[in-house]
All heavy atoms as a GROMACS GRO file, in nm:
protein
  452
    1MET      N    1 -11.347  10.827   3.717
    1MET     CA    2 -11.419  10.891   3.823
    1MET      C    3 -11.467  11.029   3.778
    1MET      O    4 -11.578  11.068   3.809
    1MET     CB    5 -11.331  10.902   3.946
    1MET     CG    6 -11.405  10.962   4.062
    1MET     SD    7 -11.324  10.947   4.220
    1MET     CE    8 -11.353  10.778   4.257
    2LEU      N    9 -11.385  11.100   3.706
    2LEU     CA   10 -11.426  11.233   3.660
    2LEU      C   11 -11.543  11.224   3.562
    2LEU      O   12 -11.630  11.310   3.561
    2LEU     CB   13 -11.309  11.307   3.595
    2LEU     CG   14 -11.202  11.352   3.694
    2LEU    CD1   15 -11.085  11.414   3.619
    2LEU    CD2   16 -11.256  11.447   3.797
    3GLY      N   17 -11.546  11.118   3.482
    3GLY     CA   18 -11.658  11.098   3.391
    3GLY      C   19 -11.788  11.083   3.468
    3GLY      O   20 -11.890  11.137   3.429
    4HIS      N   21 -11.783  11.010   3.578
    4HIS     CA   22 -11.902  10.994   3.662
    4HIS      C   23 -11.942  11.127   3.724
    4HIS      O   24 -12.060  11.162   3.729
    4HIS     CB   25 -11.878  10.891   3.771
    4HIS     CG   26 -11.989  10.885   3.872
    4HIS    ND1   27 -12.112  10.831   3.842
    4HIS    CD2   28 -11.997  10.930   3.998
    4HIS    CE1   29 -12.190  10.842   3.948
    4HIS    NE2   30 -12.122  10.901   4.044
    5LEU      N   31 -11.846  11.204   3.772
    5LEU     CA   32 -11.877  11.333   3.832
    5LEU      C   33 -11.950  11.425   3.735
    5LEU      O   34 -12.042  11.497   3.774
    5LEU     CB   35 -11.750  11.402   3.881
    5LEU     CG   36 -11.691  11.352   4.011
    5LEU    CD1   37 -11.558  11.420   4.038
    5LEU    CD2   38 -11.786  11.374   4.126
    6ARG      N   39 -11.909  11.421   3.608
    6ARG     CA   40 -11.974  11.507   3.508
    6ARG      C   41 -12.121  11.474   3.488
    6ARG      O   42 -12.197  11.557   3.440
    6ARG     CB   43 -11.900  11.496   3.375
    6ARG     CG   44 -11.774  11.576   3.371
    6ARG     CD   45 -11.718  11.578   3.230
    6ARG     NE   46 -11.575  11.567   3.237
    6ARG     CZ   47 -11.504  11.458   3.209
    6ARG    NH1   48 -11.563  11.351   3.166
    6ARG    NH2   49 -11.374  11.458   3.221
    7THR      N   50 -12.161  11.352   3.523
    7THR     CA   51 -12.300  11.312   3.502
    7THR      C   52 -12.388  11.340   3.624
    7THR      O   53 -12.508  11.317   3.618
    7THR     CB   54 -12.311  11.161   3.469
    7THR    OG1   55 -12.268  11.086   3.582
    7THR    CG2   56 -12.227  11.127   3.347
    8THR      N   57 -12.330  11.390   3.731
    8THR     CA   58 -12.410  11.419   3.851
    8THR      C   59 -12.458  11.563   3.850
    8THR      O   60 -12.398  11.650   3.787
    8THR     CB   61 -12.327  11.396   3.979
    8THR    OG1   62 -12.221  11.491   3.985
    8THR    CG2   63 -12.271  11.255   3.984
    9SER      N   64 -12.567  11.589   3.921
    9SER     CA   65 -12.618  11.726   3.927
    9SER      C   66 -12.529  11.815   4.014
    9SER      O   67 -12.527  11.936   3.998
    9SER     CB   68 -12.761  11.726   3.983
    9SER     OG   69 -12.763  11.670   4.113
   10ILE      N   70 -12.452  11.755   4.104
   10ILE     CA   71 -12.365  11.833   4.193
   10ILE      C   72 -12.240  11.881   4.119
   10ILE      O   73 -12.198  11.995   4.135
   10ILE     CB   74 -12.324  11.750   4.316
   10ILE    CG1   75 -12.448  11.720   4.399
   10ILE    CG2   76 -12.219  11.819   4.398
   10ILE    CD1   77 -12.426  11.622   4.510
   11ALA      N   78 -12.180  11.795   4.040
   11ALA     CA   79 -12.054  11.830   3.973
   11ALA      C   80 -12.065  11.824   3.822
   11ALA      O   81 -11.965  11.808   3.754
   11ALA     CB   82 -11.944  11.737   4.021
   12GLY      N   83 -12.184  11.837   3.770
   12GLY     CA   84 -12.202  11.837   3.625
   12GLY      C   85 -12.146  11.963   3.562
   12GLY      O   86 -12.080  12.044   3.626
   13ALA      N   87 -12.173  11.983   3.438
   13ALA     CA   88 -12.116  12.096   3.365
   13ALA      C   89 -12.164  12.232   3.416
   13ALA      O   90 -12.088  12.328   3.417
   13ALA     CB   91 -12.149  12.083   3.217
   14SER      N   92 -12.287  12.242   3.458
   14SER     CA   93 -12.341  12.373   3.496
   14SER      C   94 -12.264  12.445   3.606
   14SER      O   95 -12.226  12.561   3.590
   14SER     CB   96 -12.488  12.360   3.537
   14SER     OG   97 -12.563  12.314   3.428
   15PRO      N   98 -12.239  12.381   3.722
   15PRO     CA   99 -12.169  12.454   3.829
   15PRO      C  100 -12.026  12.495   3.791
   15PRO      O  101 -11.972  12.589   3.847
   15PRO     CB  102 -12.166  12.355   3.946
   15PRO     CG  103 -12.270  12.256   3.916
   15PRO     CD  104 -12.281  12.250   3.766
   16PHE      N  105 -11.965  12.425   3.696
   16PHE     CA  106 -11.826  12.453   3.661
   16PHE      C  107 -11.811  12.496   3.516
   16PHE      O  108 -11.704  12.483   3.457
   16PHE     CB  109 -11.741  12.329   3.688
   16PHE     CG  110 -11.757  12.280   3.829
   16PHE    CD1  111 -11.838  12.171   3.857
   16PHE    CD2  112 -11.694  12.344   3.933
   16PHE    CE1  113 -11.854  12.126   3.987
   16PHE    CE2  114 -11.710  12.301   4.064
   16PHE     CZ  115 -11.790  12.191   4.091
   17ALA      N  116 -11.918  12.548   3.458
   17ALA     CA  117 -11.918  12.583   3.316
   17ALA      C  118 -11.811  12.684   3.280
   17ALA      O  119 -11.757  12.681   3.170
   17ALA     CB  120 -12.056  12.636   3.276
   18GLU      N  121 -11.779  12.772   3.373
   18GLU     CA  122 -11.680  12.876   3.343
   18GLU      C  123 -11.537  12.827   3.354
   18GLU      O  124 -11.447  12.889   3.299
   18GLU     CB  125 -11.701  12.995   3.437
   18GLU     CG  126 -11.833  13.064   3.415
   18GLU     CD  127 -11.854  13.181   3.509
   18GLU    OE1  128 -11.755  13.232   3.565
   18GLU    OE2  129 -11.970  13.220   3.527
   19ARG      N  130 -11.514  12.717   3.426
   19ARG     CA  131 -11.378  12.668   3.442
   19ARG      C  132 -11.369  12.517   3.452
   19ARG      O  133 -11.315  12.464   3.549
   19ARG     CB  134 -11.311  12.733   3.562
   19ARG     CG  135 -11.389  12.727   3.689
   19ARG     CD  136 -11.319  12.797   3.806
   19ARG     NE  137 -11.341  12.721   3.927
   19ARG     CZ  138 -11.251  12.647   3.988
   19ARG    NH1  139 -11.130  12.639   3.941
   19ARG    NH2  140 -11.280  12.580   4.097
   20PRO      N  141 -11.420  12.444   3.352
   20PRO     CA  142 -11.418  12.297   3.360
   20PRO      C  143 -11.276  12.239   3.363
   20PRO      O  144 -11.251  12.143   3.434
   20PRO     CB  145 -11.493  12.253   3.235
   20PRO     CG  146 -11.484  12.367   3.141
   20PRO     CD  147 -11.477  12.490   3.228
   21ALA      N  148 -11.184  12.296   3.290
   21ALA     CA  149 -11.047  12.244   3.289
   21ALA      C  150 -10.981  12.260   3.426
   21ALA      O  151 -10.913  12.170   3.474
   21ALA     CB  152 -10.965  12.313   3.181
   22ALA      N  153 -11.005  12.374   3.490
   22ALA     CA  154 -10.948  12.398   3.623
   22ALA      C  155 -11.008  12.302   3.724
   22ALA      O  156 -10.938  12.249   3.812
   22ALA     CB  157 -10.972  12.542   3.665
   23PHE      N  158 -11.139  12.276   3.713
   23PHE     CA  159 -11.204  12.181   3.803
   23PHE      C  160 -11.144  12.042   3.787
   23PHE      O  161 -11.110  11.976   3.884
   23PHE     CB  162 -11.355  12.177   3.776
   23PHE     CG  163 -11.423  12.059   3.842
   23PHE    CD1  164 -11.443  12.059   3.979
   23PHE    CD2  165 -11.462  11.950   3.767
   23PHE    CE1  166 -11.504  11.950   4.041
   23PHE    CE2  167 -11.524  11.841   3.828
   23PHE     CZ  168 -11.544  11.841   3.965
   24GLU      N  169 -11.129  11.996   3.662
   24GLU     CA  170 -11.074  11.863   3.638
   24GLU      C  171 -10.931  11.853   3.690
   24GLU      O  172 -10.893  11.753   3.749
   24GLU     CB  173 -11.080  11.828   3.490
   24GLU     CG  174 -11.219  11.789   3.446
   24GLU     CD  175 -11.220  11.719   3.312
   24GLU    OE1  176 -11.116  11.662   3.270
   24GLU    OE2  177 -11.327  11.720   3.249
   25GLU      N  178 -10.852  11.956   3.668
   25GLU     CA  179 -10.713  11.954   3.714
   25GLU      C  180 -10.707  11.946   3.867
   25GLU      O  181 -10.632  11.867   3.923
   25GLU     CB  182 -10.640  12.079   3.665
   25GLU     CG  183 -10.493  12.079   3.702
   25GLU     CD  184 -10.420  12.201   3.649
   25GLU    OE1  185 -10.466  12.260   3.548
   25GLU    OE2  186 -10.318  12.238   3.709
   26GLU      N  187 -10.789  12.025   3.934
   26GLU     CA  188 -10.791  12.023   4.080
   26GLU      C  189 -10.843  11.888   4.132
   26GLU      O  190 -10.789  11.833   4.228
   26GLU     CB  191 -10.876  12.136   4.134
   26GLU     CG  192 -10.870  12.150   4.284
   26GLU     CD  193 -10.944  12.273   4.335
   26GLU    OE1  194 -10.977  12.363   4.255
   26GLU    OE2  195 -10.967  12.277   4.457
   27ALA      N  196 -10.945  11.835   4.067
   27ALA     CA  197 -11.000  11.705   4.108
   27ALA      C  198 -10.895  11.596   4.091
   27ALA      O  199 -10.878  11.511   4.180
   27ALA     CB  200 -11.125  11.673   4.027
   28ARG      N  201 -10.824  11.596   3.979
   28ARG     CA  202 -10.718  11.496   3.957
   28ARG      C  203 -10.610  11.507   4.064
   28ARG      O  204 -10.561  11.406   4.115
   28ARG     CB  205 -10.657  11.512   3.819
   28ARG     CG  206 -10.746  11.466   3.708
   28ARG     CD  207 -10.677  11.485   3.571
   28ARG     NE  208 -10.772  11.480   3.464
   28ARG     CZ  209 -10.817  11.368   3.409
   28ARG    NH1  210 -10.776  11.253   3.454
   28ARG    NH2  211 -10.905  11.372   3.310
   29THR      N  212 -10.571  11.627   4.099
   29THR     CA  213 -10.469  11.647   4.202
   29THR      C  214 -10.516  11.591   4.336
   29THR      O  215 -10.442  11.518   4.404
   29THR     CB  216 -10.436  11.797   4.217
   29THR    OG1  217 -10.385  11.844   4.091
   29THR    CG2  218 -10.333  11.821   4.325
   30LEU      N  219 -10.639  11.624   4.375
   30LEU     CA  220 -10.692  11.576   4.503
   30LEU      C  221 -10.707  11.423   4.503
   30LEU      O  222 -10.675  11.357   4.603
   30LEU     CB  223 -10.826  11.643   4.533
   30LEU     CG  224 -10.818  11.793   4.560
   30LEU    CD1  225 -10.959  11.852   4.567
   30LEU    CD2  226 -10.741  11.821   4.688
   31LEU      N  227 -10.755  11.366   4.394
   31LEU     CA  228 -10.771  11.222   4.385
   31LEU      C  229 -10.636  11.151   4.390
   31LEU      O  230 -10.621  11.047   4.453
   31LEU     CB  231 -10.846  11.183   4.259
   31LEU     CG  232 -10.995  11.220   4.258
   31LEU    CD1  233 -11.054  11.199   4.119
   31LEU    CD2  234 -11.071  11.140   4.362
   32HIS      N  235 -10.537  11.210   4.326
   32HIS     CA  236 -10.402  11.153   4.327
   32HIS      C  237 -10.347  11.147   4.470
   32HIS      O  238 -10.280  11.051   4.509
   32HIS     CB  239 -10.308  11.234   4.236
   32HIS     CG  240 -10.170  11.179   4.231
   32HIS    ND1  241 -10.140  11.061   4.168
   32HIS    CD2  242 -10.054  11.224   4.283
   32HIS    CE1  243 -10.010  11.036   4.180
   32HIS    NE2  244  -9.956  11.134   4.250
   33GLU      N  245 -10.377  11.248   4.550
   33GLU     CA  246 -10.332  11.250   4.689
   33GLU      C  247 -10.398  11.139   4.771
   33GLU      O  248 -10.338  11.087   4.865
   33GLU     CB  249 -10.362  11.386   4.754
   33GLU     CG  250 -10.279  11.498   4.699
   33GLU     CD  251 -10.323  11.635   4.751
   33GLU    OE1  252 -10.408  11.641   4.843
   33GLU    OE2  253 -10.272  11.736   4.699
   34LEU      N  254 -10.520  11.101   4.735
   34LEU     CA  255 -10.593  10.997   4.807
   34LEU      C  256 -10.555  10.856   4.764
   34LEU      O  257 -10.574  10.761   4.840
   34LEU     CB  258 -10.744  11.015   4.788
   34LEU     CG  259 -10.805  11.140   4.849
   34LEU    CD1  260 -10.950  11.153   4.805
   34LEU    CD2  261 -10.794  11.137   5.000
   35ALA      N  262 -10.502  10.842   4.645
   35ALA     CA  263 -10.470  10.710   4.589
   35ALA      C  264 -10.328  10.671   4.627
   35ALA      O  265 -10.232  10.708   4.561
   35ALA     CB  266 -10.487  10.714   4.438
   36ASP      N  267 -10.316  10.594   4.733
   36ASP     CA  268 -10.183  10.553   4.781
   36ASP      C  269 -10.104  10.476   4.676
   36ASP      O  270  -9.988  10.504   4.653
   36ASP     CB  271 -10.196  10.467   4.907
   36ASP     CG  272 -10.256  10.543   5.024
   36ASP    OD1  273 -10.232  10.665   5.032
   36ASP    OD2  274 -10.326  10.480   5.105
   37ASP      N  275 -10.166  10.378   4.615
   37ASP     CA  276 -10.096  10.294   4.518
   37ASP      C  277 -10.141  10.321   4.374
   37ASP      O  278 -10.124  10.239   4.286
   37ASP     CB  279 -10.114  10.147   4.552
   37ASP     CG  280 -10.259  10.103   4.546
   37ASP    OD1  281 -10.347  10.188   4.526
   37ASP    OD2  282 -10.285   9.982   4.561
   38GLY      N  283 -10.204  10.433   4.352
   38GLY     CA  284 -10.251  10.469   4.218
   38GLY      C  285 -10.392  10.422   4.189
   38GLY      O  286 -10.440  10.438   4.078
   39SER      N  287 -10.458  10.362   4.288
   39SER     CA  288 -10.595  10.317   4.266
   39SER      C  289 -10.686  10.369   4.377
   39SER      O  290 -10.641  10.400   4.486
   39SER     CB  291 -10.601  10.164   4.260
   39SER     OG  292 -10.567  10.110   4.385
   40LEU      N  293 -10.812  10.377   4.345
   40LEU     CA  294 -10.914  10.418   4.442
   40LEU      C  295 -11.017  10.306   4.451
   40LEU      O  296 -11.110  10.301   4.372
   40LEU     CB  297 -10.980  10.549   4.398
   40LEU     CG  298 -10.889  10.670   4.394
   40LEU    CD1  299 -10.954  10.784   4.318
   40LEU    CD2  300 -10.855  10.713   4.536
   41PRO      N  301 -10.999  10.215   4.546
   41PRO     CA  302 -11.094  10.104   4.555
   41PRO      C  303 -11.233  10.151   4.593
   41PRO      O  304 -11.250  10.250   4.662
   41PRO     CB  305 -11.034  10.015   4.664
   41PRO     CG  306 -10.939  10.099   4.739
   41PRO     CD  307 -10.898  10.211   4.648
   42GLU      N  308 -11.331  10.077   4.544
   42GLU     CA  309 -11.471  10.109   4.574
   42GLU      C  310 -11.534   9.988   4.642
   42GLU      O  311 -11.515   9.875   4.598
   42GLU     CB  312 -11.546  10.140   4.445
   42GLU     CG  313 -11.693  10.167   4.468
   42GLU     CD  314 -11.767  10.193   4.338
   42GLU    OE1  315 -11.707  10.181   4.231
   42GLU    OE2  316 -11.886  10.226   4.346
   43GLU      N  317 -11.603  10.013   4.748
   43GLU     CA  318 -11.676   9.908   4.817
   43GLU      C  319 -11.823   9.922   4.784
   43GLU      O  320 -11.879  10.030   4.796
   43GLU     CB  321 -11.658   9.924   4.968
   43GLU     CG  322 -11.616   9.798   5.038
   43GLU     CD  323 -11.594   9.821   5.184
   43GLU    OE1  324 -11.694   9.811   5.259
   43GLU    OE2  325 -11.480   9.850   5.222
   44ALA      N  326 -11.884   9.813   4.741
   44ALA     CA  327 -12.026   9.818   4.705
   44ALA      C  328 -12.097   9.700   4.768
   44ALA      O  329 -12.043   9.591   4.777
   44ALA     CB  330 -12.042   9.816   4.554
   45ARG      N  331 -12.218   9.724   4.811
   45ARG     CA  332 -12.302   9.617   4.866
   45ARG      C  333 -12.427   9.605   4.780
   45ARG      O  334 -12.478   9.704   4.731
   45ARG     CB  335 -12.345   9.649   5.008
   45ARG     CG  336 -12.232   9.646   5.105
   45ARG     CD  337 -12.285   9.669   5.244
   45ARG     NE  338 -12.174   9.678   5.336
   45ARG     CZ  339 -12.186   9.675   5.465
   45ARG    NH1  340 -12.306   9.668   5.520
   45ARG    NH2  341 -12.082   9.682   5.543
   46SER      N  342 -12.472   9.483   4.766
   46SER     CA  343 -12.597   9.462   4.693
   46SER      C  344 -12.674   9.350   4.759
   46SER      O  345 -12.619   9.267   4.830
   46SER     CB  346 -12.570   9.430   4.546
   46SER     OG  347 -12.501   9.308   4.537
   47THR      N  348 -12.800   9.350   4.735
   47THR     CA  349 -12.888   9.247   4.788
   47THR      C  350 -12.966   9.187   4.673
   47THR      O  351 -13.012   9.258   4.585
   47THR     CB  352 -12.987   9.308   4.891
   47THR    OG1  353 -12.913   9.373   4.993
   47THR    CG2  354 -13.074   9.201   4.953
   48ALA      N  355 -12.978   9.055   4.676
   48ALA     CA  356 -13.054   8.986   4.571
   48ALA      C  357 -13.156   8.895   4.636
   48ALA      O  358 -13.129   8.835   4.740
   48ALA     CB  359 -12.960   8.906   4.482
   49LEU      N  360 -13.269   8.885   4.576
   49LEU     CA  361 -13.373   8.795   4.623
   49LEU      C  362 -13.400   8.694   4.512
   49LEU      O  363 -13.475   8.721   4.419
   49LEU     CB  364 -13.501   8.873   4.656
   49LEU     CG  365 -13.621   8.789   4.698
   49LEU    CD1  366 -13.589   8.711   4.826
   49LEU    CD2  367 -13.741   8.880   4.721
   50PRO      N  368 -13.334   8.578   4.520
   50PRO     CA  369 -13.357   8.478   4.416
   50PRO      C  370 -13.500   8.424   4.426
   50PRO      O  371 -13.551   8.400   4.536
   50PRO     CB  372 -13.256   8.368   4.447
   50PRO     CG  373 -13.174   8.415   4.561
   50PRO     CD  374 -13.239   8.537   4.618
   51ALA      N  375 -13.564   8.409   4.315
   51ALA     CA  376 -13.701   8.359   4.315
   51ALA      C  377 -13.726   8.282   4.185
   51ALA      O  378 -13.662   8.306   4.084
   51ALA     CB  379 -13.800   8.474   4.326
   52ARG      N  380 -13.818   8.191   4.193
   52ARG     CA  381 -13.859   8.119   4.072
   52ARG      C  382 -14.004   8.076   4.088
   52ARG      O  383 -14.058   8.069   4.198
   52ARG     CB  384 -13.770   7.999   4.046
   52ARG     CG  385 -13.772   7.897   4.155
   52ARG     CD  386 -13.678   7.784   4.123
   52ARG     NE  387 -13.666   7.698   4.238
   52ARG     CZ  388 -13.606   7.584   4.238
   52ARG    NH1  389 -13.549   7.544   4.126
   52ARG    NH2  390 -13.599   7.512   4.344
   53ARG      N  391 -14.067   8.050   3.976
   53ARG     CA  392 -14.206   8.007   3.978
   53ARG      C  393 -14.213   7.857   4.005
   53ARG      O  394 -14.123   7.782   3.967
   53ARG     CB  395 -14.272   8.037   3.844
   53ARG     CG  396 -14.284   8.185   3.819
   53ARG     CD  397 -14.366   8.206   3.692
   53ARG     NE  398 -14.372   8.347   3.667
   53ARG     CZ  399 -14.328   8.406   3.558
   53ARG    NH1  400 -14.276   8.335   3.462
   53ARG    NH2  401 -14.338   8.536   3.543
   54ARG      N  402 -14.317   7.819   4.066
   54ARG     CA  403 -14.341   7.676   4.087
   54ARG      C  404 -14.372   7.612   3.953
   54ARG      O  405 -14.425   7.676   3.862
   54ARG     CB  406 -14.457   7.655   4.183
   54ARG     CG  407 -14.424   7.703   4.322
   54ARG     CD  408 -14.540   7.672   4.416
   54ARG     NE  409 -14.508   7.730   4.546
   54ARG     CZ  410 -14.596   7.790   4.622
   54ARG    NH1  411 -14.722   7.801   4.584
   54ARG    NH2  412 -14.560   7.838   4.738
   55ALA      N  413 -14.345   7.485   3.943
   55ALA     CA  414 -14.370   7.412   3.818
   55ALA      C  415 -14.516   7.427   3.777
   55ALA      O  416 -14.607   7.409   3.859
   55ALA     CB  417 -14.335   7.266   3.835
   56GLY      N  418 -14.539   7.464   3.655
   56GLY     CA  419 -14.674   7.478   3.603
   56GLY      C  420 -14.741   7.610   3.635
   56GLY      O  421 -14.851   7.637   3.588
   57GLU      N  422 -14.680   7.693   3.715
   57GLU     CA  423 -14.741   7.823   3.753
   57GLU      C  424 -14.719   7.924   3.641
   57GLU      O  425 -14.612   7.935   3.587
   57GLU     CB  426 -14.678   7.872   3.882
   57GLU     CG  427 -14.744   7.995   3.940
   57GLU     CD  428 -14.681   8.035   4.072
   57GLU    OE1  429 -14.642   7.946   4.150
   57GLU    OE2  430 -14.669   8.156   4.095
   58ARG      N  431 -14.824   7.994   3.609
   58ARG     CA  432 -14.813   8.097   3.505
   58ARG      C  433 -14.846   8.232   3.566
   58ARG      O  434 -14.922   8.241   3.660
   58ARG     CB  435 -14.908   8.070   3.390
   58ARG     CG  436 -14.864   7.955   3.310
   58ARG     CD  437 -14.943   7.952   3.184
   58ARG     NE  438 -14.882   7.855   3.094
   58ARG     CZ  439 -14.918   7.839   2.972
   58ARG    NH1  440 -15.014   7.912   2.922
   58ARG    NH2  441 -14.860   7.750   2.897
   59ARG      N  442 -14.799   8.331   3.507
   59ARG     CA  443 -14.823   8.467   3.552
   59ARG      C  444 -14.940   8.528   3.484
   59ARG      O  445 -14.975   8.518   3.375
   59ARG     CB  446 -14.701   8.553   3.528
   59ARG     CG  447 -14.713   8.685   3.592
   59ARG     CD  448 -14.582   8.754   3.586
   59ARG     NE  449 -14.588   8.864   3.682
   59ARG     CZ  450 -14.520   8.973   3.672
   59ARG    NH1  451 -14.437   8.987   3.575
   59ARG    NH2  452 -14.530   9.066   3.760
   0.00000   0.00000   0.00000
């Protein structure tokens, strides 16, 4: 999760350039408090539109 945070514009290196280790330590502490069984489940939704060309149809 911290790796993902580093790639965002909100929590990337720039805002925490002066104290990245302190940020990571605090983030780990807060995340540990949220993880009841040591994991942080993620719920994701996606939509797919299956499609195919008709026989003999070319693009």
